[in-house]
C-alpha positions as CSV (number, residue, x, y, z in Angstrom):
1,M,-53.1,151.5,-4.7
2,M,-51.4,148.1,-4.8
3,G,-54.7,146.4,-5.8
4,R,-55.0,148.7,-8.8
5,I,-51.5,147.7,-10.0
6,I,-52.3,144.0,-9.8
7,L,-55.5,144.5,-11.9
8,L,-53.5,146.2,-14.6
9,I,-50.8,143.5,-14.8
10,I,-53.0,140.4,-14.9
11,P,-54.7,141.3,-18.3
12,F,-51.3,142.2,-19.7
13,L,-50.0,138.7,-18.9
14,F,-52.9,137.1,-20.9
15,L,-52.0,139.3,-23.9
16,V,-48.4,138.1,-24.1
17,T,-49.1,134.4,-23.5
18,G,-47.8,132.3,-26.4
19,C,-49.9,129.9,-28.5
20,W,-50.0,126.5,-26.9
21,S,-50.3,124.6,-30.2
22,S,-47.6,126.4,-32.2
23,Q,-45.1,124.4,-34.2
24,E,-41.4,125.2,-34.0
25,L,-40.1,125.1,-37.5
26,D,-36.6,123.8,-36.5
27,K,-38.3,120.9,-34.6
28,S,-40.8,119.9,-37.2
29,A,-40.8,117.9,-40.5
30,F,-43.5,119.0,-43.0
31,V,-44.6,116.3,-45.4
32,Q,-45.5,117.3,-48.9
33,G,-46.0,113.9,-50.6
34,I,-46.9,110.4,-49.3
35,G,-46.3,107.1,-51.0
36,L,-48.0,103.8,-50.1
37,N,-47.1,100.3,-51.5
38,K,-47.1,96.7,-50.6
39,S,-44.1,95.2,-48.7
40,E,-44.6,91.5,-48.1
41,D,-47.3,91.5,-45.3
42,Q,-46.8,95.1,-44.4
43,L,-47.4,98.6,-45.8
44,R,-44.4,100.5,-47.1
45,I,-44.8,104.2,-46.4
46,S,-42.7,106.8,-48.2
47,V,-42.6,110.6,-47.5
48,E,-41.2,113.7,-49.2
49,I,-40.3,116.2,-46.5
50,I,-39.6,119.9,-47.0
51,K,-36.0,120.6,-46.3
52,A,-35.9,123.8,-44.3
53,A,-33.3,126.4,-45.3
54,G,-30.1,126.1,-43.3
55,T,-30.6,122.4,-42.3
56,G,-28.0,119.8,-43.1
57,E,-28.6,116.6,-45.1
58,Q,-30.5,113.9,-43.2
59,S,-31.0,110.3,-44.0
60,G,-33.1,107.7,-42.3
61,G,-32.2,104.2,-41.0
62,E,-34.5,102.5,-43.5
63,G,-34.0,104.7,-46.6
64,G,-33.2,108.4,-46.9
65,G,-31.9,111.0,-49.3
66,G,-33.2,113.9,-51.2
67,N,-32.6,116.3,-54.1
68,G,-31.2,119.2,-52.0
69,Q,-34.7,120.7,-51.5
70,S,-36.4,117.7,-49.9
71,I,-35.7,114.7,-47.7
72,L,-37.0,111.3,-48.6
73,L,-37.7,108.6,-46.1
74,E,-39.5,105.3,-46.1
75,R,-40.4,102.6,-43.6
76,D,-42.5,99.4,-43.4
77,A,-45.4,99.3,-40.9
78,D,-48.8,97.8,-40.3
79,S,-50.6,101.2,-40.8
80,I,-50.0,104.8,-41.8
81,I,-50.1,106.0,-38.2
82,Q,-47.6,103.4,-37.1
83,G,-45.3,104.2,-40.0
84,A,-45.6,108.0,-39.2
85,R,-44.6,107.3,-35.6
86,G,-41.7,105.1,-36.8
87,L,-40.4,107.7,-39.2
88,I,-39.8,110.1,-36.3
89,K,-36.8,107.9,-35.4
90,D,-35.4,108.6,-38.9
91,A,-36.4,112.2,-39.3
92,K,-35.4,113.1,-35.8
93,R,-38.4,115.3,-35.7
94,R,-42.2,115.0,-35.5
95,L,-43.9,114.6,-38.9
96,Y,-46.7,117.0,-39.8
97,F,-49.0,116.0,-42.7
98,D,-51.1,119.2,-42.7
99,H,-49.4,120.4,-46.0
100,A,-49.4,117.0,-47.8
101,R,-51.1,117.5,-51.2
102,L,-50.0,114.3,-53.0
103,W,-50.6,110.6,-52.4
104,V,-49.0,108.0,-54.7
105,I,-50.2,104.4,-54.4
106,G,-48.2,101.5,-55.8
107,E,-50.0,99.2,-58.3
108,D,-49.1,96.1,-56.2
109,L,-51.0,97.6,-53.3
110,A,-53.8,99.0,-55.5
111,K,-54.7,95.6,-56.8
112,E,-55.6,94.6,-53.3
113,D,-58.1,96.2,-50.9
114,F,-56.1,99.4,-50.6
115,I,-59.0,101.5,-49.4
116,S,-58.7,100.2,-45.9
117,F,-55.1,101.6,-45.7
118,L,-56.4,105.1,-46.5
119,D,-58.8,105.1,-43.5
120,E,-56.4,107.2,-41.5
121,S,-56.4,109.9,-44.2
122,R,-59.9,111.1,-43.2
123,R,-60.1,109.9,-39.6
124,D,-57.3,112.1,-38.4
125,Q,-57.7,115.9,-38.8
126,M,-54.0,116.1,-39.6
127,F,-54.5,114.9,-43.2
128,R,-56.0,117.0,-46.0
129,L,-58.9,115.7,-48.0
130,N,-58.1,118.0,-50.9
131,S,-54.9,116.1,-51.6
132,Y,-54.5,114.5,-55.0
133,L,-54.4,110.7,-55.5
134,F,-52.3,108.7,-58.0
135,I,-51.6,105.1,-59.0
136,T,-48.1,104.2,-60.2
137,E,-46.5,101.0,-61.6
138,K,-43.2,102.1,-60.1
139,N,-42.2,102.4,-56.5
140,P,-43.9,105.5,-55.1
141,I,-40.6,106.8,-53.7
142,D,-39.3,106.9,-57.3
143,I,-42.0,109.3,-58.2
144,L,-41.4,111.5,-55.1
145,S,-37.7,111.5,-55.7
146,N,-37.8,112.3,-59.4
147,S,-36.0,115.4,-60.7
148,T,-38.2,118.5,-61.3
149,L,-38.5,121.0,-64.1
150,Y,-39.8,124.0,-62.3
151,E,-40.7,123.4,-58.7
152,D,-38.3,122.6,-55.8
153,L,-40.3,119.6,-54.7
154,S,-41.6,116.7,-56.9
155,S,-44.9,116.7,-55.0
156,A,-45.5,120.4,-55.7
157,E,-44.7,120.1,-59.4
158,I,-47.1,117.2,-59.9
159,V,-49.9,119.1,-58.1
160,S,-49.1,122.1,-60.3
161,A,-49.6,120.0,-63.4
162,L,-52.9,118.7,-62.3
163,E,-54.2,122.3,-61.9
164,Q,-53.7,122.6,-65.7
165,T,-56.2,119.9,-66.5
166,Q,-58.6,122.4,-68.0
167,F,-56.2,122.7,-70.9
168,N,-55.7,118.9,-71.4
169,A,-58.4,116.2,-71.7
170,E,-55.8,113.4,-71.7
171,F,-55.7,112.9,-67.9
172,T,-58.0,113.1,-64.9
173,A,-57.5,114.8,-61.6
174,V,-59.0,113.3,-58.5
175,K,-58.9,114.7,-54.9
176,M,-59.2,112.6,-51.8
177,Y,-62.7,113.8,-51.0
178,E,-63.8,113.2,-54.6
179,F,-62.5,109.7,-54.5
180,Y,-64.4,108.9,-51.3
181,K,-67.5,110.4,-52.8
182,L,-67.2,108.0,-55.7
183,I,-66.6,104.8,-53.8
184,E,-69.4,105.6,-51.3
185,G,-71.9,106.6,-53.9
186,P,-74.7,104.5,-55.5
187,I,-72.1,102.9,-57.7
188,P,-69.0,102.1,-55.6
189,N,-66.5,102.3,-58.6
190,A,-63.9,105.0,-59.1
191,Y,-60.9,106.1,-61.2
192,L,-57.5,107.5,-60.5
193,P,-54.8,109.0,-62.8
194,I,-51.7,106.9,-63.4
195,I,-48.3,108.6,-63.0
196,Q,-45.1,107.1,-64.4
197,T,-41.5,108.2,-65.1
198,K,-40.1,108.5,-68.6
199,K,-36.8,109.6,-70.2
200,E,-36.7,113.1,-71.8
201,K,-33.3,113.9,-73.3
202,D,-31.6,111.5,-70.9
203,K,-33.4,113.0,-67.9
204,A,-36.1,111.1,-66.0
205,I,-39.3,113.1,-65.5
206,T,-42.8,112.3,-64.2
207,S,-45.6,111.9,-66.7
208,I,-49.4,111.4,-66.2
209,D,-50.5,108.7,-68.6
210,G,-53.7,106.7,-68.4
211,T,-56.3,106.0,-65.8
212,A,-56.7,103.3,-63.2
213,V,-60.2,101.8,-62.9
214,I,-61.3,100.8,-59.3
215,R,-64.0,98.3,-58.5
216,T,-64.8,96.8,-55.1
217,N,-61.9,98.7,-53.5
218,K,-59.4,97.2,-56.0
219,M,-57.7,98.3,-59.2
220,V,-59.1,96.1,-61.9
221,G,-57.6,97.6,-65.0
222,K,-56.4,100.7,-66.9
223,L,-57.5,103.1,-69.6
224,N,-54.9,104.3,-72.1
225,T,-54.6,108.0,-73.1
226,L,-57.3,107.9,-75.9
227,E,-59.7,106.0,-73.6
228,T,-59.1,108.5,-70.9
229,V,-60.1,111.3,-73.3
230,G,-63.3,109.3,-73.9
231,L,-63.9,109.0,-70.1
232,N,-63.5,112.8,-69.6
233,I,-66.0,113.4,-72.3
234,L,-68.4,111.0,-70.7
235,L,-68.0,112.6,-67.3
236,N,-68.4,116.2,-68.7
237,Q,-64.9,117.1,-67.5
238,V,-63.6,118.5,-70.8
239,K,-63.2,122.2,-70.1
240,G,-60.6,123.0,-72.8
241,G,-57.7,121.6,-74.8
242,D,-57.4,120.8,-78.4
243,T,-58.0,118.0,-80.9
244,T,-56.3,117.3,-84.2
245,I,-58.0,115.5,-87.1
246,S,-56.7,114.2,-90.5
247,L,-58.6,115.0,-93.6
248,N,-56.3,112.7,-95.6
249,D,-52.9,111.1,-95.1
250,K,-51.1,114.5,-95.1
251,E,-53.5,117.2,-94.3
252,K,-54.3,117.9,-90.6
253,V,-56.5,120.4,-88.9
254,S,-56.5,121.4,-85.2
255,I,-59.4,122.7,-83.2
256,E,-59.2,124.4,-79.8
257,I,-62.1,123.3,-77.7
258,R,-64.0,126.0,-75.9
259,K,-67.0,124.0,-74.7
260,S,-67.9,120.3,-74.4
261,E,-71.2,119.2,-72.9
262,T,-72.5,115.6,-72.6
263,Q,-76.1,114.6,-71.9
264,I,-76.8,111.0,-70.8
265,R,-80.4,109.7,-71.3
266,P,-80.9,106.2,-69.9
267,T,-83.9,104.0,-70.4
268,L,-84.4,101.1,-68.0
269,D,-86.8,98.2,-68.7
270,G,-86.4,95.6,-65.9
271,N,-82.7,94.7,-66.2
272,Q,-82.4,95.9,-69.8
273,L,-80.7,99.2,-70.2
274,K,-80.5,101.5,-73.1
275,A,-78.6,104.8,-73.0
276,H,-78.3,107.7,-75.5
277,L,-75.3,110.0,-75.3
278,K,-75.6,113.4,-76.8
279,I,-72.4,115.4,-77.0
280,E,-72.2,119.1,-78.1
281,I,-68.7,120.5,-78.9
282,E,-67.8,124.1,-79.6
283,G,-64.4,125.2,-80.7
284,T,-62.3,127.5,-82.8
285,L,-59.9,126.7,-85.7
286,A,-56.4,126.5,-84.3
287,D,-54.4,125.7,-87.4
288,N,-54.9,124.6,-90.9
289,T,-52.1,122.7,-92.7
290,T,-54.3,121.8,-95.7
291,K,-54.2,123.6,-99.0
292,S,-57.9,124.5,-98.7
293,N,-59.2,127.9,-98.0
294,V,-61.7,128.2,-95.2
295,N,-65.3,128.3,-96.3
296,E,-68.6,127.0,-95.1
297,K,-68.3,123.7,-97.0
298,W,-64.8,123.1,-95.7
299,I,-65.9,123.9,-92.1
300,K,-68.7,121.4,-92.3
301,K,-66.3,118.7,-93.4
302,V,-64.0,119.5,-90.4
303,E,-66.9,119.5,-88.0
304,K,-68.0,116.1,-89.2
305,E,-64.5,114.6,-88.8
306,I,-64.3,116.0,-85.2
307,S,-67.6,114.4,-84.4
308,N,-66.5,111.1,-85.9
309,N,-63.2,111.3,-83.9
310,T,-65.1,112.0,-80.7
311,E,-67.4,109.1,-81.2
312,K,-64.4,106.8,-81.8
313,Y,-62.9,107.9,-78.4
314,L,-66.2,107.2,-76.7
315,R,-66.5,103.8,-78.3
316,L,-62.9,102.8,-77.3
317,T,-63.7,103.8,-73.7
318,L,-67.1,102.1,-73.5
319,N,-65.8,98.9,-75.2
320,K,-63.0,98.7,-72.5
321,L,-65.4,99.3,-69.6
322,Q,-68.3,97.1,-70.9
323,N,-66.5,94.2,-72.4
324,E,-63.1,93.9,-70.7
325,L,-63.4,95.5,-67.2
326,K,-67.1,95.2,-66.8
327,T,-67.0,98.3,-64.5
328,D,-69.1,101.4,-64.8
329,I,-67.3,104.7,-64.2
330,S,-69.0,106.4,-67.2
331,G,-71.6,108.4,-65.3
332,I,-74.4,106.3,-67.0
333,G,-75.2,104.5,-63.8
334,L,-75.4,107.7,-61.8
335,E,-77.9,109.1,-64.3
336,T,-79.9,105.9,-64.2
337,Y,-80.0,106.1,-60.4
338,R,-81.3,109.7,-60.6
339,K,-84.0,108.8,-63.1
340,Y,-85.1,105.5,-61.6
341,P,-84.6,105.9,-57.8
342,K,-87.4,103.4,-56.9
343,Q,-86.1,100.6,-59.2
344,W,-82.5,101.2,-58.2
345,G,-82.6,99.1,-55.0
346,N,-83.5,96.0,-57.1
347,I,-80.7,96.4,-59.6
348,Q,-77.9,98.1,-57.6
349,S,-76.1,94.8,-56.7
350,E,-75.9,93.7,-60.3
351,W,-75.4,97.1,-61.9
352,N,-72.0,96.4,-63.4
353,E,-73.4,93.4,-65.3
354,I,-76.4,95.4,-66.5
355,F,-74.1,98.2,-67.7
356,S,-71.9,95.6,-69.5
357,D,-74.9,94.4,-71.5
358,A,-76.3,97.9,-72.2
359,D,-77.1,99.2,-75.7
360,I,-75.5,102.6,-75.9
361,S,-76.0,105.0,-78.8
362,I,-73.9,108.1,-79.4
363,E,-74.7,111.4,-81.1
364,V,-72.0,114.0,-81.5
365,H,-72.5,117.6,-82.9
366,T,-69.6,119.9,-83.4
367,N,-69.8,123.6,-84.1
368,I,-66.7,125.6,-85.1
369,T,-67.6,129.1,-83.9
370,H,-64.6,131.0,-85.1
371,Q,-62.2,130.4,-88.0
372,G,-59.3,132.7,-86.8
373,L,-58.1,136.0,-88.3
374,I,-57.6,134.7,-91.8
375,K,-59.5,132.5,-94.3
376,K,-56.7,131.6,-96.6
377,S,-54.3,128.7,-96.3
378,V,-50.7,129.6,-95.7
379,N,-49.7,126.9,-98.2
380,R,-51.6,128.3,-101.2
381,K,-50.0,130.6,-103.7
382,H,-52.0,133.8,-104.1
383,K,-51.7,136.5,-106.7
384,K,-50.0,139.7,-105.5
385,P,-52.6,142.5,-105.3
386,Y,-52.3,145.2,-107.9
387,N,-50.2,148.2,-106.8
388,N,-49.5,146.6,-103.4
389,P,-46.9,148.8,-101.8
390,Y,-45.9,146.1,-99.3
391,K,-43.6,143.2,-100.0
392,L,-45.7,140.8,-97.9
393,T,-49.0,139.4,-99.1
394,F,-51.9,138.5,-96.9
């Protein structure tokens, strides 16, 4: 009888055993955002930590603070892992990076070989490769500590903004694994969005503005907002958004983009490269501030202006990449690699120079597929219909 009782108890003990790898919330510090910058001969590491409900304010020995919802700490170290260990002294808890979704890299560090400092991000399973990467001219902790508009944490709000890129072609969004894919591909160049702070009604907020260009593991220059639009068109990353054109000094028309598709057709003859870019844009009429009614002739005029504007953005981007930065992040090199895999081994080492001398032609076609619910301009005076019982005219 005793033997039977023991057999019943032992399985029960296995069922009630706790998880050996569980994390006690009141003894953990969960990092949401990470900042890296140069500090003399060391690496300055900044972190934004979720402040658990019911905890008191904490501050670190080498920098601390927060906005009520987060705790901000920073420390100088030789590597990320050494800095993380050192920050335990300030946080009084072990740091967990499993939830970190944002990395902000200072420009001073980015202009050096900053890729080596990111090695820990993919070597340790604690870090997430779907985190977003940024470059900033400011101190990264200034970005992490900035006031928010909607979210409780600065890191969470910035990530939320990136998830709206389908509605805006003026900035790029790059995750950690996408960045490594770029720098380890046939053309080891990459790009990262630039984040800054700006004043908005006497309040400092973060703003994504421009793109950093990476070559040989270093930042070599920037694209402004219009050049970034051109880059997104080249990379086939425009999934939505709008564009506004001027038909003259006063009259403007806006188009909501529904589809944008770019085809790159390279032709390689030895070290001489020619590339033809064909861009197809589809959109709908968003607003018409002109005095013209919408008709086929007017639509054709608008489509032509949008095509001209698009070509202008592309030329701005290509001129910066070819003539100033001499760095290919346009997608032309990747298409050349795919089309000429046998020749690629002979030209890969000098590809940036070949790209800089390339003859690139551009062809843009725009198709406005919908004109909206009305054809008439709101600014034109129309005769009131006969026997109209309503006061409003349409």
